[in-house]
Structures are given as C-alpha cells and as structure tokens.
C-alpha positions in Angstrom: 14.5 -7.6 10.4 14.7 -9.9 7.2 13.1 -13.4 6.5 16.9 -14.5 5.5 18.4 -12.3 7.9 16.9 -13.4 11.5 18.9 -12.3 14.4 18.6 -15.7 16.3 16.2 -17.4 17.9 15.8 -15.8 21.2 13.9 -12.7 18.9 11.9 -14.6 16.6 11.3 -17.9 18.3 7.5 -18.4 17.8 5.3 -20.7 19.9 3.2 -23.6 18.0 0.9 -22.4 15.3 -2.9 -22.0 16.3 -3.5 -20.7 12.5 -0.9 -21.1 10.0 -0.5 -19.9 6.5 2.3 -21.9 4.7 4.0 -21.0 1.2 0.1 -19.7 0.1 -0.1 -18.8 -3.5 -3.6 -17.2 -4.4 -5.4 -14.4 -6.4 -8.5 -13.1 -7.6 -7.7 -13.6 -11.7 -6.6 -17.0 -13.6 -2.7 -16.9 -13.9 -2.5 -13.9 -11.7 -1.0 -14.6 -8.5 -1.4 -11.6 -5.9 0.5 -13.9 -3.1 3.1 -15.9 -4.2 4.4 -18.2 -1.3 3.5 -16.2 1.7 3.7 -17.1 5.3 2.2 -16.6 8.6 2.0 -17.9 12.3 -0.8 -17.0 14.6 0.0 -18.4 18.0 -2.4 -19.2 21.2 -3.3 -15.5 22.0 -1.0 -13.8 19.8 -1.9 -10.5 18.2 -0.2 -10.4 14.8 -0.5 -7.2 12.5 0.2 -7.5 8.6 1.3 -4.1 7.3 2.9 -3.4 3.8 2.1 -0.9 0.8 -1.0 -0.9 -1.2 -1.2 -3.9 -3.3 1.2 -6.0 -1.3 -1.6 -8.9 -0.5 -2.2 -7.9 2.8 -6.0 -8.3 2.5 -5.9 -11.0 0.2 -3.9 -12.9 2.7 -6.7 -12.9 5.5 -9.0 -13.4 2.7 -7.5 -16.7 1.7 -7.1 -18.0 4.8 -11.0 -17.3 5.4 -11.7 -19.3 1.6 -12.8 -15.9 0.4 -10.1 -16.0 -2.2 -8.9 -19.5 -3.9 -5.8 -20.7 -2.6 -3.7 -22.3 -5.6 -0.6 -23.5 -3.6 0.8 -23.7 -0.2 -1.8 -24.6 2.7 -3.7 -22.8 5.4 -3.9 -24.9 8.9 -6.0 -24.6 12.1 -4.2 -26.5 15.2 -2.5 -28.5 12.6 -5.6 -30.0 10.5 -5.8 -28.7 7.0 -8.7 -26.0 5.8 -7.1 -24.9 2.6 -10.1 -23.6 0.6 -12.6 -24.6 3.5 -16.0 -22.5 3.0 -16.8 -19.7 5.5 -19.1 -21.4 7.5 -16.9 -24.2 7.9 -14.3 -21.9 9.3 -16.7 -20.1 11.6 -18.2 -23.2 13.0 -14.6 -24.6 13.9 -13.8 -20.9 15.6 -12.4 -18.6 13.1 -14.3 -14.9 12.8 -13.4 -12.4 9.8 -14.7 -8.8 10.0 -14.3 -7.3 6.1 -13.1 -3.6 5.6 -16.0 -2.8 3.8 -20.0 -3.3 4.2 -19.3 -5.5 7.4 -22.8 -4.7 9.1 -26.4 -5.2 7.5 -27.2 -1.1 7.5 -31.4 -1.5 7.3 -31.0 -4.1 10.9 -30.7 -2.6 14.1 -27.8 -3.5 16.5 -29.8 -6.1 18.1 -30.6 -8.0 14.8 -27.2 -7.6 13.8 -25.6 -9.1 16.2 -28.4 -11.9 16.3 -26.6 -12.7 13.2 -23.7 -13.4 14.6 -25.3 -16.2 17.0 -27.2 -17.9 13.9 -25.6 -21.1 15.1 -26.2 -21.0 18.6 -29.6 -18.8 18.7 -30.0 -19.5 22.7 -26.9 -18.3 23.4 -28.1 -14.8 22.3 -28.3 -13.5 26.1 -25.3 -14.4 27.3 -23.2 -13.6 24.6 -24.8 -10.2 24.0 -23.6 -9.6 27.4 -20.0 -10.4 27.1 -20.0 -8.3 23.9 -21.8 -5.7 25.4 -18.6 -5.3 28.3 -16.5 -4.6 25.4 -18.3 -2.4 23.3 -20.9 -0.4 25.8 -21.8 1.6 22.7 -23.8 -1.3 21.4 -25.9 -1.9 24.6 -26.9 1.8 24.3 -27.8 1.8 20.4 -29.8 -1.6 21.1 -32.5 -0.7 18.6 -31.0 1.7 16.5 -30.6 0.7 12.6 -27.0 0.2 11.7 -27.0 2.2 8.6 -27.6 5.4 10.9 -24.6 5.0 12.9 -21.2 6.5 12.2 -18.2 4.7 10.9 -16.8 4.2 14.0 -19.8 2.7 15.6 -20.8 0.4 12.4 -17.1 -1.2 13.1 -17.5 -1.6 16.9 -21.2 -3.5 15.7 -18.9 -5.6 12.7 -16.4 -6.8 15.4 -19.4 -7.3 17.9 -21.6 -9.4 16.0 -18.2 -11.5 14.8 -17.9 -12.0 18.5 -21.0 -13.3 19.1 -19.8 -16.5 17.7 -17.2 -16.7 20.3 -14.1 -17.1 17.9 -10.8 -18.7 19.1 -9.2 -16.6 16.4 -10.3 -13.1 14.8 -9.0 -12.1 11.0 -9.3 -8.4 10.8 -9.1 -6.0 7.3 -8.3 -2.4 8.1 -10.2 -1.8 10.7 -9.3 1.9 11.3 -9.7 2.4 7.7 -11.8 5.8 7.0 -12.6 6.4 10.7 -11.2 9.4 12.1 -8.3 9.5 14.6 -10.6 9.7 17.6 -12.2 6.7 16.5 -9.1 5.0 15.2 -7.6 4.9 18.5 -10.6 3.3 20.2 -10.5 0.7 17.8 -6.7 -0.2 18.6 -8.0 0.1 22.1 -10.8 -2.2 21.6 -8.5 -4.7 19.7 -5.9 -4.8 22.7 -8.9 -5.9 24.6 -10.3 -8.4 22.6 -6.9 -10.2 22.4 -6.6 -9.8 26.0 -9.9 -11.6 26.9 -8.4 -14.1 24.8 -8.9 -14.3 21.5 -6.2 -14.6 19.2 -6.1 -12.2 16.2 -4.5 -11.2 12.9 -5.1 -7.6 11.7 -4.7 -6.0 8.7 -3.7 -2.3 9.2 -2.5 0.4 7.2 -2.0 2.5 10.2 1.7 0.6 10.5 2.4 2.5 13.5 -0.2 2.0 15.6 -0.3 -1.4 14.7 3.4 -2.5 15.4 2.6 -0.4 19.1 0.0 -3.2 20.0 1.1 -6.3 18.0 2.9 -9.0 19.5 4.2 -9.7 16.1 3.9 -8.6 12.5 4.9 -9.6 8.9 5.3 -6.6 6.2 4.3 -8.0 2.9 5.6 -6.6 -0.6 4.5 -7.8 -4.0 2.7 -10.8 -2.4 5.7 -12.2 -0.6 7.0 -12.0 3.1 9.7 -9.1 3.0 10.3 -8.0 6.9 8.8 -10.3 10.0 9.9 -9.5 13.8 8.1 -8.3 17.1 6.2 -5.2 16.7 9.0 -3.4 18.7 11.6 -4.8 16.3 9.7 -3.6 13.2 8.9 -0.4 14.7 12.5 0.7 15.5 14.2 -1.2 12.5 15.9 1.8 10.0 15.0 -0.5 6.8 11.6 -1.1 7.5 11.1 2.4 8.6 13.2 3.9 5.6 11.3 1.2 3.1 7.8 0.9 4.3 7.0 3.1 7.7 8.0 6.6 5.7 4.7 6.0 3.6 2.8 4.1 5.7 3.0 6.0 9.4 4.2 9.4 8.5 3.8 9.6 12.4 7.2 8.2 12.8 
C-alpha cells in the first residue's frame, strides 16, 4: 500500500509512538540530502522493519535517529520529547541502543570485556545483566574469555547485539544485522531479533533480506530515494503486488 492510498484505519492504525522520526531531512555532505522528509513511528513493544533498494537512505535513517548523521530538518522524538541531534551517549542514557552494520565489536577484547563496555554507565550491574544476555545468546557465555576478533561473523553479530543489550535499552536500532552472514547464521539472527523483541525491547531493524524482515516484523517502511514509498504491516507488504514488483523482486529473490 502507498502512503497516499492507505486501505483504512484498521490496517494502518498505529499506537502512540515510543520513538518517531517526523519529516526527517539528513545527509552527510553539505547541500546533499540522503533523507528528504522521512517519517517513522515505533510503538512500545513493536518490531518495525526498514527495507528498500541500495542507496534509499535506510541506514542513514537509523543513524540520524541515533544522532550519528546530522538532521537538517524535521524531528526525532522519544516519548514525545525532542531528541533531534542529541549525542549518542545521551540517547544511550535515555534508553536507545544502536548496533552498526560494521565495526560493531572491539576485536582485541574478550567477549566478557566487550560486554563490560555495555555497562559502563552501571558497572555494578554487570553480573545480573550478563545472565539475561547469556539467556538469549548462550554462545557468549561459552566463549566468555575468547577474543572477539577470533569469532565468526555470526558470533560477532551476537556479541554486538549482546553488548548493546547490556545497557538494558527500551529501543534497539539494528543496521543490517544479517549482512555478510551465511544463511544458517542469518536465520539465527532473525530468530534472536524476534526473541529480543518478545523479551520487551522495541526494535527498528534495517534489512536487505526483505522477505525475512517482513516475515517477523509488525510493521515496515519501504524507503526509496530518501522518502517513504510504502508502509504497512509486514504481512501486507510481503504480499502487496506493487511492493513485490518494484522492490522485493530485487531485494528478496526467494519471493
């Protein structure tokens, strides 16, 4: 469904936003906008996906929401408060966590040392929080003393998510969590994302594997050239003929 031609309130009704981007304009170079008026709403408990072709602005959107790319227009709001361009450490303290696609672990540190970095604001909470993270990622407990740089790509992705979860965020922003992983590890990552969401963390996930993303998310946004092209529930977009023809045909050939 398009933003302009929604099927009605029953299919598109969205609860009050926990985190939102409103008409967001952002970019990396002066005078060059990657985002040109993007909107996104994340309700408490939701798993929201962001899909679209390469260069559409997907990663830029979550980076701008986390204060890593300057917003030139619009607003980012957390529980109604304006947090536009707030520094990352401030957003972490307010309950937002971000897992980048690349360089998301400290390779020379052990698993345990990486996880300690996630509790730098509350170091005395490490043991309790480690138990919770280990319940989601059992392999991290097994590899507790192993250096992160010697782990597989899938294991490093688990560690990256685990480190951010050590801060006990209310919102988790994930940028391409399945990128570069084997099919087996991709399936595992999507299962873990679902488990994290069911454990009470609201999630915004950027994904190139559009089919799998739409299968697990509550709602999703399709971006194209820095704008919202389509939005709807994961199921609606997964079976929308126009979305399949224009986007999923190249993004998720398994469809």
